[in-house]
Each structure stands twice: as structure tokens, then as C-alpha cells.
N, C-alpha and C positions, 0 to 999 in steps of 0.2 A: 894343723894346716888351715889356712883361711881365716885365722883369728884377726880381729881388729884391734888396733892400738887405742890408747886413750883418746887420741885425736880423731878417731873414726876412720883412719886410713887403713888400707890393707897392710898387714904385717908381711915381712919378707919370709915366705914359706919355701925354704930350700929343701930339696930331697937329697938324701945321702948319695954322693957321687958314685958309690960302688954299685948302685942299682943299674941293671942293664936296661937297654932301650926297650926291650920287650916288656919288662916289668913296668917301666914308665908308661908304655902304651896302654897296658892293662889298667893302670891306675887312672890314666886320663879317661878311658872309656867308662870307668866306674863313676868318676866325677860328672861326666857328661850325662850319664843316665839319671843322675840326681838333680838334673836341671829342674827347678821348681815350675809348677804349672798353677796358675791362679785358680782357686776354687770358686764355686758359684757364690758361696756366702762369705768369702774372704774379703776383708777390707783391703783397699788399695795400698795403704801404708804398710800393712803386714806383709803383703806380697812383695813390695819393693825392698823391704828389709831382707827377706829371704833371697831375693834375686841378687842383691849386692853382695851378700855373703857368698853365694854360689859363684858369682863372678870373680871374687877375690881368689877363691879356691882354684878356679879354672885358670886364672892368669898365672898363679904360682906354678902349677903343674905344667902349663903350656910352655912357659919359658924354659923349664928344665928339660922337657922332652925335645923341644926344638934344638936346644944346645946339644943334647945327647945324640940326636939323629944327624946332626950336621957333619959328622965324621965320615959319612958314606955318600959323597956327592954323586957317585956313579950309579947308585941304587935307586931306580925310579920309584919303587914302592916306598922306600924310606923317605925319599925326597917329598913325596906326596904327603906323608904323615907329618913331615917337618913343616910343610906349608900350612896344613890344617892346625897344627899346634901353634904356629906363629899367629894365625888369625885369631884363635881362641885366646891367646895371651895378649892380644891387643898390640902387637908389635907395630910401632909407628913406621918402621922402615918397609913394611910390606906394601907393595903397590896394589892399589885398588883396581888398576887397569888389568891386573892378572886374573881377576875374578871371571869365572864363566857365568853364563846366563843362569845355570842351575845354582851357582853360589849366590847370585843376586836374589833369586827366588827364595832360597832358604833363609837368607838374611832378612828379607822382607817379611817372611812368615814369622821368624823369631821376634821381629820388632812389631808384630801384629799390624803391619801395613798391608792389609788384604788387597786393596786396589793394585798396589805395586806387585804383590805376589801373583795375582791373576794375570796381570799384564806380562810379567816375566814368564809365567807358566805357558801363556799363549805363544810366546816366542819359542819355547821348547817344543810344544806340541799342542795343537788345538784340543786334542782329546783330554789332556791333563787339565787344561784351563776349564773346559766344559764340565768335566766331572767334579773338579774341585769347587767350581761355582755352584753346581747342583747340590753338592753335599752341604756347603756352607749356607746355601739358600734355605734348604730344608731345616737346618738347625737354627735359622734366623740370626745367624752371626753377622750377616751382611746388612742387617737393618740399620745399624748405626752408621753405615757408610753411604746411605742412599743419596746424601747431598753431594757426594763425590762423583757419582755416576749419572750420566745423562738419561739412562734408562735402567731397567731391572738388569743387573749384571748376570744373573742366572739365565734369563731368557736370551740375553745378548750372546753369551758364549755358546749356549746350546744351538742357537740359530747359526752362528758362525761355523760350528762343527758340521752341522747339517749341510750348509752351503758347500763346504769343502768336499763333501761326498757326492755332490750332484753330478760330477763328471763320470761317475761309475753307475751305469744304468742298473746293474745287478744289485746295487745297494739301495734301491728306492725304498724298500721297507724300513731299513735302518734310518734313512733320511726322515721318513714319516714319523718314526718313533721319537726322534730327537725334536722334530718340530711340534709334535703333539705334547711333549713334555714342556715345551716353551709356549704352548697355547698359541702357536702361530697358524691360526685357522686359514687365513687367506693364502698364505704360502703353501699350506698343505693342499688346498684346492688346486693350485697351479701345478704342483708336483704330480698329484694323482692323475691329472688330465694329460700330462706329458709322458706317462709311462707307456711304452710300446705294447699294444695289445696283440701279442704274437699268437695267442691261442685263447680258447674259451676259458681254459683253466687260469691263465694269467689274468684275464679280465675279471674272473670271479674273485681271485685273490685281492685285486685292487678294490673291488666292490666291498669285500668283507672289511678291509681296512677303513674304507670310507664310511661304512655303516658304524664301525666301532667308534669313529671320531665324529660322527654326525655331520659328514660333509655332503649335504644334500645336493648342492650345485654340481659337484664333481660326479656324484652317483648318477644323476639324471643324464649328464652328458655322456658318460661311459655306457649307460644302458641304451641310449639312442644309437651310439656308435655300434654297439654289439647287435642291436636289433636290425639295423640296416644290413650288417653282414649276414645275419641269419636269413633275412628276407631274400638277399641275392642268392643264397644257397638253396632256396626253396623250403626252408624250415620256417614256415609261416606261423605255426603255433607258437614257437619260441620267440619269433619276432613280435607277435601280439603281446606275449607276456612281458617282454622287456619294454616295449612302448608303454604298456599300461603302468608298469612300475615307475617309468620316467614321467608319468602324468601327461603323456602326449596323446590326447584323445584323437587328434586329427590323423595321426599315423595309424592308430588302431583302426579307425574307420577305413583308412586307405587299404590296409591289408584285407580287412573283411570284405570290402567292395570288390577287391580282386578275386577273392574266393567265390563270391556270389556271381560275378560276371562270367567266370569260367563255367559255373553251373548253367547259367542261362545259355551260353554258347554251345556247350556239349550235351546238355541234358542228363549228364551223369553227376550224381551228388557224391563227390569224392572228398569233400573237405572235412568229413567226420573226425578223422584222426587229428587234424589240426585243431579242431574245436574242443575235443575231449580234454586236452591238457590245460585249457584256459577257461573252464567253466566258472572258475571263481572270480574271473575278471568282471567287474561291474561296468558294463558298457552296453548301450542299446544295440549296437551292431552285433556284438558277440551274442547277446541274448537272442536276437532275431535269428541268427544262423543256427543256434542250438535248438530253438523251438521249431524252426522250419525243418530241421533235420528230423526231429521227433515226429512232426506232422507228416513228412514225406514217408518215413519208414512205416508209420501206422496206416497211412493211406494205401501203400503198396500191399500190406498184409490184410487189407480190408477191415482193419480195426477202426471203423468210422467214428465211434464214440471218442476214442483216444485222439484220433486225428482232429476231430472237431474241437476238442478241448484245447489242443495245442494251437490251432488256428485262432480260436477265440481269444486266447491269451495274447497272441501277436496283435490282433486287432484292437483289443481293449487297451493294451499297453502302448499302442501306436509305435510299435517297434520297427515295423517294416520301413525301409528307406523309400523315399519318394520315387526313386528310379527303379524300384523293384517291380518291373512290369511283368508281362506274361512269361512264365517259365514252365518247362516241361515237368510233369510229375508222373513218375512211373511210365513215361513214354506216351502218355495220353494227352498231356497239355492241360493246364489248369491255371487259373488266375490266383496269384497270391500277392498281397501287398496293397498299398494305397495309391490311387491315381492323383 
């Protein structure tokens, strides 16, 4: 079966008529599995010779099985097998218009027309096109088709799939992963900043993803947003920490000024717990509040040497804000700061 005549044409390969349709189907499957695949080191001429031989075999078997299965027109399964056999046999009477999108995709793949295959795959499902393009891109198989595409097909189909998921807020992490694979940094920044920050946990999850992909602009904006929320809740230590991570020195100073003003008005130094959690923040106002707290506590305990050391550090470092006027210390009143 599949032998070539002296003129190079396919010989008529008839199968014994007594074989049943099931046997023919098995034989067709065997021939289909033997479809040649071009090797890395194989010459194009060698591959084409093997392909033509296989094609002759397929045509001969396909005609026979199509003929055998045509006796059961009411059987949908057999009818489908007949259509497949007719296509493989190259039946000229088969209407191309009857092909499904999947048929077109598979034909394009067999013909190594990868741009058409990806386009048809996208019509079937964006997921199929994106993952096919991703796989082909990693294997560098698409490199020879770069002149066909206006842009990198792998990035294009990955972004298209990500865009299709944007309507589902709960899939924001999936969207970020696909955009990250496509190196779509600007679009990732926009998506990250649109995620609803319904809780501190959600905000932290988004921040973790931003840190992973080095999305500095989105990180700073989300940190500022969370810092303002913390500030409104009275969690000023957490607000200082977030503002500092967002490189917003002005807002760090604003929160510190609020803590200092409360002390000036009440005479009670109550900001210690807020400062303890942000001692690692490098900011003059934070350093001032921390040192003044140390000075205040030592002064109350009459540990004057320790108190003097803390006060000297404030003065030498010029850490006190210009509006740090007289403030009560231990209920007695003392001057701290620069006029």
C-alpha cells in the first residue's frame, strides 16, 4: 500500500472489500499515527519524499473507508468518520465551507501556517491562542514568521487574553500574571491601581505582586492610598510606615506634626506606641519624636545625664521642627526645639 509507480504517481491501493468498517478505521488510525514529522537535522527534500509517500497511503485508505462508511447515513458517528476520511483522501467533492474553525486551525497547523493557526485558535478560544503562542514563542518557532506579524505574536495574544479577563475583578492576579509574561509593564501598573482595596490584606496582596514585577509607580500610589486610610483610622504609626515606603516625606512630616501638636496641647506624651513601630524610618521628624520621647522619659525619672544626651542629639542634629515651641515636660513646662 502506498507504493509509487514508475511515473512517480501514487499506485491504486485497494483494500480487500471483506474488511469491515471498524477494521478500516483502525487501519486509518495507524496510518495517521505514522504521519512524518520533520527532524531538526533532516533535509527538506528527504522530508518531502516521506510526506508524499505517507500522503499516498492516506489517500488510498481514506477512499476505502469513506466508501465503507457511506452505507450508514443515519449513524452520526460513522458519518463523522466518513467526512474525516474524505478529507484525508483529498476528495474533490468535499465542500470546504463545511469545515469548522477547528478544522481550519488543524489544517493550518499541518501546513505549518502558524499565523493562520493562531488566528483560527483565537476564534476558538483566546486561551488556546495565548498558550499556543506562548509555547511556540518559547521554542522560537515563531521567529521565522516575524515579518508576518505587526508585533510579537506571543505578547499580543497573552495581552489579548489578559484583556478578556479584566471584566472579572476577582481574576486580577491572573491578569497580572499574563501581562507579566508579556512584559506589559505599563498595563500592569494600570491594572494594579484599579484593583479595589477592600481590606488591608487585599492591599498587601497587590503590593506583593507589584514588588515581584517591580511596579514602583503602582506600589507608591497604593501605599499612599493605604496610608491615608490608616491615618483616618487613627493608626498613625502604620500611616507613617506606608508614607515612608511611598517616599512621601511631606506626608510623613504631616503625621509627625499631628502627633507633636497633640502633645503640645495635652501635655501628655502618648505617641510612643506609634513611633516604636517606625524607628527604622529615616526621617528627621520621626527621629525627633523618638529622641524627644527618650528625653522626656529620662527627664521624668530624673536621669538627667541620659536626658541631656538625648536633648544634645536633637540640637546637634537640628532635628527639632521650627514650630516646636514650648511644650510641657513632666507637667513642669520646659523648652525644647529651635526658635
